[in-house]
DRENLO-125973 format. One record per residue (C-alpha): x, y, z; residue number from 1; residue in one letter. Coordinates in Angstrom, 3 decimals. Example, Ala and Ser with C-alpha at 12.3 -4.5 7.8 and 13.67 -1.06 7.14 Angstrom:
px|py|pz|seq|type
12.300|-4.500|7.800|1|A
13.670|-1.060|7.140|2|S
This chain:
px|py|pz|seq|type
-51.362|51.088|170.453|1|M
-52.144|48.549|173.423|2|G
-51.719|45.964|170.938|3|L
-55.161|46.389|169.691|4|L
-54.366|45.470|166.254|5|G
-52.891|42.022|166.698|6|A
-55.744|41.611|169.295|7|A
-58.420|41.919|166.699|8|A
-56.793|40.037|163.561|9|F
-58.724|37.050|163.550|10|D
-55.497|34.191|164.178|11|S
-57.393|31.373|162.698|12|Q
-56.502|32.713|159.150|13|R
-52.869|31.580|159.715|14|L
-51.620|28.269|158.860|15|R
-48.119|28.900|160.567|16|A
-47.280|27.036|163.398|17|R
-44.695|29.072|165.076|18|V
-44.037|32.982|164.270|19|G
-41.839|35.912|164.735|20|Y
-42.310|39.708|165.626|21|V
-39.447|42.304|165.403|22|Y
-40.155|44.898|168.317|23|D
-37.688|44.579|170.729|24|Q
-35.397|47.523|171.614|25|A
-31.980|46.113|171.522|26|A
-28.980|44.830|169.138|27|P
-29.897|42.359|166.704|28|I
-29.357|39.098|168.363|29|G
-31.502|39.079|171.219|30|E
-34.174|36.719|171.458|31|V
-37.377|37.055|173.972|32|I
-38.092|34.041|176.221|33|L
-41.038|35.649|177.626|34|G
-42.606|39.219|178.740|35|A
-45.329|40.102|180.835|36|P
-48.717|40.176|181.175|37|S
-50.337|43.707|182.497|38|A
-53.332|45.151|184.162|39|Q
-54.280|48.623|183.124|40|A
-57.054|50.690|184.988|41|M
-58.583|54.016|184.903|42|E
-59.233|55.829|188.289|43|I
-61.396|58.985|188.564|44|R
-61.834|60.607|191.731|45|F
-65.321|62.733|192.159|46|H
-64.874|65.544|195.053|47|G
-66.951|68.517|195.059|48|R
-66.635|72.380|193.559|49|S
-65.971|75.557|195.843|50|A
-64.820|78.563|195.110|51|H
-60.807|78.446|195.970|52|S
-60.751|81.987|197.786|53|G
-64.360|82.748|199.005|54|M
-65.525|78.893|200.007|55|Y
-62.301|76.813|199.849|56|P
-63.965|74.652|203.278|57|E
-67.019|73.786|200.856|58|E
-64.616|71.851|198.340|59|G
-63.360|68.868|197.915|60|R
-60.582|68.330|196.056|61|S
-60.355|65.432|193.831|62|A
-56.983|66.493|192.646|63|I
-55.403|66.231|196.246|64|A
-57.294|62.974|195.991|65|A
-55.575|61.644|193.570|66|A
-51.830|62.767|194.565|67|A
-52.085|61.095|197.939|68|R
-53.575|57.751|196.334|69|A
-50.189|58.147|193.456|70|I
-47.899|59.212|196.569|71|A
-48.766|56.138|198.095|72|D
-48.017|53.848|194.789|73|F
-45.116|51.675|194.477|74|R
-43.535|53.428|191.360|75|L
-41.115|51.970|189.025|76|G
-39.430|48.808|189.200|77|R
-40.746|46.700|191.854|78|L
-38.713|43.953|191.680|79|D
-36.852|41.965|188.299|80|E
-40.339|40.794|187.253|81|E
-42.647|43.518|188.302|82|T
-43.329|47.434|187.303|83|T
-45.812|49.864|188.070|84|A
-46.609|53.229|186.587|85|N
-48.873|56.004|186.180|86|V
-48.893|57.654|182.977|87|G
-51.290|60.138|182.509|88|V
-53.609|62.766|185.336|89|I
-55.994|65.259|184.092|90|S
-58.390|67.241|186.031|91|G
-60.095|70.415|187.133|92|G
-61.729|73.235|185.601|93|T
-59.898|76.679|186.590|94|A
-57.216|77.717|188.748|95|G
-59.725|79.257|191.372|96|N
-62.214|76.561|191.514|97|I
-61.746|73.386|193.732|98|V
-61.803|70.873|191.743|99|P
-64.552|68.564|191.243|100|E
-62.582|65.670|189.194|101|W
-59.585|64.097|188.712|102|C
-58.828|60.991|186.152|103|T
-55.095|59.402|186.388|104|F
-54.458|56.174|184.108|105|V
-51.947|53.164|185.936|106|A
-50.560|50.134|184.804|107|E
-48.741|47.216|186.193|108|A
-46.635|44.674|185.025|109|R
-45.059|41.530|186.407|110|S
-43.667|38.263|184.633|111|H
-45.228|36.543|187.894|112|D
-49.511|36.742|187.736|113|E
-49.535|36.492|191.365|114|A
-47.273|39.068|192.104|115|K
-49.466|41.238|189.352|116|L
-52.517|40.518|191.144|117|A
-51.091|41.804|194.777|118|D
-49.609|45.079|192.843|119|V
-53.138|45.607|191.522|120|V
-54.793|45.345|194.876|121|Q
-52.110|47.325|196.467|122|E
-53.174|50.149|194.115|123|M
-56.405|49.811|194.515|124|L
-56.905|49.839|198.157|125|E
-54.454|53.223|198.013|126|A
-57.609|54.401|195.678|127|V
-59.784|53.553|198.482|128|A
-57.830|54.964|201.519|129|F
-57.453|58.620|199.390|130|A
-61.203|58.868|198.641|131|A
-62.346|57.846|202.128|132|E
-59.240|60.336|203.724|133|L
-60.053|62.908|201.246|134|G
-64.123|62.810|201.528|135|E
-64.611|61.890|197.431|136|C
-65.550|59.168|195.450|137|E
-63.530|56.903|193.433|138|A
-64.635|55.007|190.199|139|E
-62.433|52.184|188.852|140|T
-62.529|50.462|185.432|141|Q
-60.210|47.710|185.298|142|M
-58.724|46.222|181.603|143|R
-56.510|43.221|181.326|144|K
-54.230|44.660|178.620|145|S
-52.772|41.388|177.722|146|Y
-51.120|38.087|179.260|147|R
-47.502|37.584|179.603|148|G
-45.614|34.242|177.802|149|Y
-42.412|32.035|178.234|150|R
-40.675|29.790|176.480|151|F
-37.824|27.549|176.950|152|Q
-34.352|27.479|175.460|153|R
-35.160|24.206|173.565|154|D
-38.934|25.182|172.043|155|D
-39.189|25.518|168.448|156|L
-39.486|28.878|168.017|157|P
-36.258|29.812|169.900|158|V
-34.235|27.026|168.245|159|R
-35.257|28.077|164.656|160|L
-34.525|32.149|165.901|161|A
-30.903|31.276|166.734|162|C
-30.414|28.843|164.060|163|E
-31.410|32.043|161.701|164|A
-29.148|34.650|163.515|165|L
-26.112|32.233|163.773|166|Q
-26.622|31.771|159.442|167|K
-26.567|35.786|159.385|168|T
-23.800|36.267|161.823|169|G
-25.541|37.549|165.003|170|H
-24.285|35.839|168.259|171|E
-27.879|34.890|169.710|172|P
-28.697|36.275|173.578|173|S
-32.151|34.643|175.478|174|L
-33.564|37.163|178.155|175|G
-36.803|38.321|179.491|176|L
-38.697|42.053|178.726|177|S
-40.296|44.128|180.412|178|G
-42.441|45.369|177.351|179|G
-45.022|43.476|175.499|180|A
-45.403|42.987|171.632|181|A
-48.119|41.606|169.395|182|D
-46.121|38.134|170.330|183|A
-48.121|38.145|173.312|184|N
-51.323|38.534|171.905|185|V
-50.622|35.485|169.761|186|F
-49.118|33.161|171.692|187|N
-51.749|34.116|173.568|188|N
-54.222|32.370|170.752|189|H
-52.006|29.516|170.444|190|G
-49.306|30.545|167.987|191|L
-45.865|29.871|169.199|192|G
-44.593|33.564|168.528|193|C
-40.977|34.923|169.438|194|V
-40.016|38.844|169.635|195|N
-36.661|39.649|168.585|196|L
-34.479|42.237|168.678|197|A
-34.445|44.348|165.914|198|N
-32.006|46.987|166.513|199|G
-34.409|49.852|168.072|200|M
-33.265|52.849|170.183|201|A
-34.218|54.789|172.749|202|N
-37.882|53.798|172.578|203|I
-40.622|55.593|173.588|204|H
-38.885|58.988|172.983|205|T
-38.782|61.686|170.679|206|P
-35.640|59.957|169.426|207|D
-36.528|56.742|168.791|208|E
-34.410|55.534|166.088|209|Q
-33.442|52.088|163.896|210|I
-30.521|52.305|161.570|211|S
-30.839|51.518|157.503|212|V
-28.115|48.612|158.191|213|A
-30.346|47.499|161.010|214|D
-32.832|47.049|158.991|215|L
-31.040|45.672|156.313|216|E
-29.873|42.805|158.347|217|A
-33.603|42.093|159.765|218|M
-34.324|41.508|155.626|219|V
-31.248|38.576|156.073|220|D
-32.522|37.333|159.361|221|V
-35.976|36.786|157.812|222|T
-35.327|34.918|154.844|223|L
-32.745|32.733|157.159|224|A
-35.926|32.220|159.489|225|L
-37.909|30.904|156.322|226|V
-34.860|28.774|155.590|227|D
-34.808|27.245|159.281|228|A
-38.451|26.628|159.179|229|A
-38.422|25.189|155.927|230|R
-35.349|22.632|157.025|231|G
-37.261|22.041|160.166|232|S
-39.014|18.578|160.171|233|A
-40.980|19.999|163.563|234|D
-42.365|23.307|161.399|235|A
-42.948|21.498|158.692|236|S
């Protein structure tokens, strides 16, 4: 979750020059040339509790402040390279109590580091404004989730992938992804690692699935990748 396993793995144990991850929800044949960087943040608003029926004026609603901040965020697909999301929110203690606290978890992603920094700053400014307006305090914890990467068509990992896909009867297609994979971590550690589509469908939903035929097809792709690497002077 959040690429924590790949981040904890000691990549110095690997002797490979290139690597592959199968974690792209698309038909077999898609080769991911690049994935975004991401910034995760946890925002906690502190207000003041009060009886909501008898003394609401004495309360400071942390939920209202958080809602105001989220309403000011630009969420979803901001442009072809950038997205933002609020995925978890919790707060309050009872329906008859002005909520003293509210926490939400948000993220922003972009293939462009400058755009990512701008979006994060914009979100932080919205949080500060909402806290001031609601007479609340806001605590922010930032975490750099992962860094992006970008390959060119003629880079070795891409060439080997295309050769293996063609050998197994799949037409290679090159593209970018809005999602991250362990490839992000391995590339950041210096191992040229490409993410390949493996036929997954309906990811991050209760209907997430992959067919047995696609699993078997990726076995063939894997063996072809080994053959392609073994026959390449650059990979030896």
